[in-house]
C-alpha positions as CSV (number, residue, x, y, z in Angstrom):
1,M,-78.1,-92.2,-193.2
2,N,-78.0,-91.6,-189.5
3,Y,-75.3,-89.2,-188.3
4,T,-74.0,-92.0,-185.9
5,D,-73.1,-94.0,-189.0
6,H,-70.7,-91.4,-190.2
7,V,-68.2,-91.9,-187.4
8,Q,-67.5,-94.9,-185.1
9,Y,-65.6,-94.1,-181.9
10,K,-64.0,-97.5,-181.1
11,S,-62.8,-96.2,-177.8
12,I,-66.4,-95.8,-176.6
13,E,-67.3,-99.4,-177.4
14,G,-67.9,-101.5,-174.3
15,K,-67.4,-98.5,-171.9
16,V,-70.0,-97.9,-169.1
17,A,-71.7,-94.6,-169.7
18,V,-74.3,-92.9,-167.4
19,I,-76.6,-90.1,-168.7
20,S,-78.9,-88.3,-166.4
21,G,-82.2,-86.9,-167.7
22,G,-82.0,-89.4,-170.6
23,A,-85.7,-90.2,-171.3
24,S,-86.4,-87.2,-173.5
25,G,-85.0,-84.2,-175.3
26,I,-81.3,-83.8,-175.6
27,G,-80.8,-86.6,-173.1
28,E,-82.7,-89.1,-175.2
29,E,-80.5,-88.2,-178.2
30,L,-77.4,-88.7,-176.0
31,V,-78.6,-92.1,-175.0
32,R,-79.3,-93.2,-178.6
33,A,-75.9,-91.9,-179.7
34,Y,-74.0,-93.8,-177.0
35,V,-75.9,-97.0,-177.6
36,S,-75.2,-96.7,-181.3
37,Q,-71.5,-96.7,-180.4
38,G,-71.6,-99.9,-178.4
39,A,-71.3,-98.4,-175.0
40,K,-72.9,-100.0,-172.0
41,V,-75.5,-97.3,-171.3
42,A,-77.5,-96.6,-168.2
43,F,-79.7,-93.5,-168.0
44,L,-81.6,-91.9,-165.2
45,D,-84.9,-90.1,-165.3
46,F,-88.0,-89.3,-163.2
47,D,-90.3,-90.2,-166.1
48,K,-90.8,-93.9,-165.6
49,D,-93.0,-94.6,-168.6
50,A,-90.8,-92.7,-171.2
51,G,-87.6,-94.1,-169.6
52,Q,-88.7,-97.7,-169.7
53,K,-90.1,-97.4,-173.2
54,L,-86.7,-96.0,-174.5
55,A,-84.7,-98.7,-172.5
56,D,-86.9,-101.5,-174.0
57,E,-86.4,-100.1,-177.5
58,L,-82.6,-99.7,-177.2
59,G,-81.8,-102.6,-174.9
60,C,-80.0,-100.4,-172.3
61,M,-80.5,-99.8,-168.6
62,F,-83.0,-97.4,-167.2
63,L,-83.1,-96.3,-163.5
64,F,-85.9,-94.2,-162.1
65,C,-84.3,-91.2,-160.3
66,D,-85.4,-87.9,-159.0
67,V,-82.0,-86.2,-159.1
68,T,-82.9,-83.8,-156.3
69,N,-82.9,-86.9,-154.0
70,T,-79.2,-87.3,-153.3
71,E,-79.5,-90.6,-151.6
72,L,-81.5,-92.1,-154.4
73,L,-79.0,-90.6,-156.9
74,K,-76.1,-92.3,-155.2
75,N,-78.0,-95.6,-155.0
76,C,-78.5,-95.5,-158.7
77,F,-74.8,-95.2,-159.3
78,E,-74.2,-98.1,-156.9
79,T,-76.6,-100.2,-159.0
80,V,-74.9,-99.3,-162.2
81,S,-71.5,-100.2,-160.9
82,A,-72.7,-103.5,-159.5
83,E,-74.5,-104.5,-162.7
84,L,-72.4,-102.9,-165.5
85,G,-69.1,-102.1,-163.9
86,D,-67.3,-98.8,-162.9
87,V,-68.6,-95.8,-164.7
88,E,-66.2,-94.5,-167.4
89,I,-68.3,-91.8,-169.0
90,L,-70.7,-89.5,-167.1
91,I,-72.9,-87.0,-168.7
92,N,-74.7,-84.7,-166.2
93,N,-77.6,-83.7,-168.4
94,A,-80.7,-83.5,-166.1
95,G,-82.1,-80.0,-165.6
96,S,-85.0,-77.7,-166.1
97,D,-85.1,-74.2,-167.7
98,D,-88.6,-73.1,-166.5
99,H,-89.0,-69.4,-166.8
100,H,-89.3,-67.2,-163.7
101,T,-88.5,-63.6,-162.7
102,I,-86.6,-62.4,-159.6
103,D,-90.0,-61.4,-158.1
104,D,-91.3,-64.9,-158.4
105,I,-88.5,-66.7,-156.5
106,S,-89.3,-68.1,-153.0
107,E,-86.7,-69.8,-150.9
108,E,-88.3,-73.1,-151.6
109,Y,-88.3,-72.6,-155.3
110,F,-84.7,-71.4,-155.3
111,D,-83.5,-74.5,-153.4
112,N,-85.5,-76.7,-155.8
113,R,-84.0,-75.1,-158.9
114,I,-80.5,-75.3,-157.6
115,A,-81.0,-79.0,-156.8
116,I,-82.3,-79.8,-160.2
117,N,-79.8,-77.8,-162.2
118,L,-76.6,-77.9,-160.2
119,R,-76.4,-79.9,-157.0
120,H,-77.0,-83.3,-158.5
121,Q,-74.0,-82.8,-160.9
122,V,-71.7,-82.5,-157.9
123,F,-72.9,-85.7,-156.2
124,A,-73.1,-87.7,-159.4
125,I,-69.4,-86.8,-160.0
126,Q,-68.6,-87.7,-156.4
127,S,-70.2,-91.1,-157.1
128,V,-68.0,-92.0,-160.1
129,I,-64.5,-90.6,-159.4
130,D,-63.2,-93.6,-157.4
131,G,-64.0,-96.0,-160.2
132,M,-62.5,-93.7,-162.8
133,A,-59.4,-93.2,-160.7
134,K,-58.9,-97.0,-160.4
135,K,-58.7,-97.1,-164.2
136,G,-56.7,-94.0,-164.4
137,S,-59.1,-92.5,-166.9
138,G,-62.6,-91.1,-167.3
139,S,-64.6,-88.4,-169.0
140,I,-67.2,-86.2,-167.2
141,I,-69.4,-84.0,-169.3
142,N,-71.4,-81.3,-167.5
143,M,-74.3,-79.8,-169.5
144,G,-74.2,-76.0,-169.4
145,S,-76.1,-73.4,-171.3
146,I,-75.5,-70.2,-173.2
147,N,-78.3,-68.6,-171.2
148,W,-76.0,-67.1,-168.6
149,M,-73.5,-66.0,-171.3
150,R,-76.2,-64.0,-173.1
151,G,-77.6,-62.6,-169.9
152,R,-81.2,-63.3,-170.9
153,P,-83.9,-62.3,-168.5
154,G,-86.5,-64.6,-167.0
155,R,-84.4,-67.5,-165.7
156,V,-82.4,-66.2,-162.8
157,C,-81.9,-69.5,-161.0
158,Y,-81.2,-71.4,-164.2
159,S,-78.5,-68.9,-165.3
160,M,-77.0,-68.9,-161.8
161,S,-76.8,-72.7,-162.0
162,K,-75.3,-72.9,-165.4
163,A,-72.7,-70.2,-164.7
164,A,-71.7,-72.2,-161.6
165,I,-71.3,-75.3,-163.8
166,H,-68.8,-73.4,-165.9
167,G,-66.8,-72.6,-162.8
168,F,-66.8,-75.9,-161.1
169,T,-66.0,-77.7,-164.3
170,R,-62.7,-75.8,-164.5
171,T,-61.9,-76.4,-160.8
172,L,-62.6,-80.1,-161.1
173,A,-60.5,-80.4,-164.2
174,Q,-57.6,-79.3,-162.1
175,E,-58.5,-81.3,-159.1
176,L,-59.1,-84.6,-160.9
177,G,-56.6,-84.3,-163.7
178,E,-53.9,-86.1,-161.7
179,R,-56.2,-89.1,-161.5
180,G,-56.5,-89.2,-165.3
181,I,-60.1,-87.8,-165.3
182,R,-61.2,-85.2,-167.8
183,V,-64.0,-82.8,-167.0
184,N,-65.6,-80.6,-169.6
185,S,-68.8,-78.8,-170.2
186,L,-71.0,-79.0,-173.2
187,V,-72.9,-75.8,-173.7
188,P,-76.0,-75.9,-175.9
189,G,-77.6,-73.0,-177.6
190,A,-81.2,-72.9,-178.8
191,I,-81.8,-76.6,-179.2
192,R,-85.2,-77.7,-180.6
193,T,-86.9,-80.4,-178.6
194,P,-90.7,-81.2,-178.1
195,K,-90.5,-79.5,-174.7
196,Q,-88.9,-76.3,-176.1
197,D,-91.4,-76.2,-178.9
198,A,-94.3,-76.4,-176.4
199,M,-92.8,-73.8,-174.1
200,W,-92.1,-71.2,-176.9
201,A,-95.6,-71.8,-178.4
202,K,-97.0,-70.5,-175.1
203,L,-94.5,-67.7,-174.4
204,D,-93.6,-66.2,-177.7
205,P,-94.0,-68.2,-181.0
206,A,-92.1,-65.5,-182.9
207,A,-89.0,-66.1,-180.8
208,V,-88.4,-69.5,-182.5
209,N,-87.6,-67.7,-185.8
210,Q,-85.6,-65.0,-184.0
211,F,-83.1,-67.7,-182.9
212,V,-82.2,-68.5,-186.5
213,E,-82.0,-64.8,-187.4
214,L,-79.5,-64.2,-184.6
215,Q,-77.4,-67.3,-185.3
216,A,-74.4,-67.2,-187.7
217,L,-75.6,-70.5,-189.1
218,K,-79.2,-70.3,-190.4
219,F,-80.8,-73.5,-189.3
220,R,-82.4,-74.8,-186.1
221,L,-80.3,-77.0,-183.9
222,D,-81.6,-80.2,-182.4
223,G,-80.3,-82.8,-179.9
224,S,-78.2,-84.6,-182.5
225,H,-75.9,-81.6,-182.7
226,C,-75.1,-81.9,-179.0
227,A,-74.8,-85.7,-179.2
228,R,-72.1,-85.5,-181.9
229,L,-69.9,-83.4,-179.6
230,A,-70.8,-85.5,-176.6
231,L,-69.5,-88.6,-178.4
232,F,-66.2,-86.8,-179.2
233,L,-65.8,-85.7,-175.6
234,G,-66.5,-89.2,-174.3
235,S,-64.0,-90.8,-176.6
236,D,-60.3,-91.0,-176.5
237,E,-60.1,-88.7,-179.5
238,S,-60.6,-85.8,-177.0
239,C,-57.9,-87.2,-174.6
240,G,-56.2,-83.8,-174.5
241,C,-59.3,-81.8,-173.7
242,T,-60.2,-80.8,-170.1
243,G,-61.6,-77.9,-168.2
244,Q,-63.2,-76.4,-171.4
245,D,-66.6,-75.2,-172.5
246,F,-67.6,-76.6,-175.8
247,I,-70.4,-74.4,-177.3
248,V,-72.9,-75.8,-179.7
249,D,-75.0,-72.8,-180.6
250,A,-74.6,-72.2,-184.4
251,G,-72.9,-68.9,-183.5
252,L,-75.8,-67.4,-181.3
253,T,-73.4,-66.1,-178.7
254,L,-71.5,-64.1,-181.4
255,N,-74.3,-61.5,-181.0
């Protein structure tokens, strides 16, 4: 039985949900989960082929978007609002955790990493708050990472971006709370995806098993573990939750 058959969130049914980076990995699992709950889903991605294939399979909306292009990003939200209605659930999932050291960072690379992992979240939120405020409700979920919490080397720009997401999530929860908008961050641990498998196969295959050894729970996490929590945060069942980091890491940050 699929995990989405276990619980049905009636409050998600019929709501307009937008997910960035939805064509693969965790994002694809988020798209599948929200479609399964009857949401009107639109997802953004720069991979046209994978995005269109998934949209055709699930019967939802796909919009090509390079999230570093702020004008294009805003246009995508205008299209969603025109065709589906005001966005009620926003999941800022797009990002990239490419490895790099402090010695490798150029000004151009730095700007690009911040744009991919941080800047677009701000402008995506800016694009939906008026519609949410009109309804007096809305749920914004910013995807963080435990990487900055663990202080792991090799991803300076990524850690910087994800730490910033923690900070601005708390600030926006205060700023938007009076309009009925909730803002939380979902913080994944070592999530198994095809991209992650390929990356670790090149870098350090042994590290895959080390994740399980360090976790309190002794199994590999995948995108479904994030999607389960994302459904809860998008639903009215989490109506009292805002400004919080919700960690899905099987206890990895306990070490």
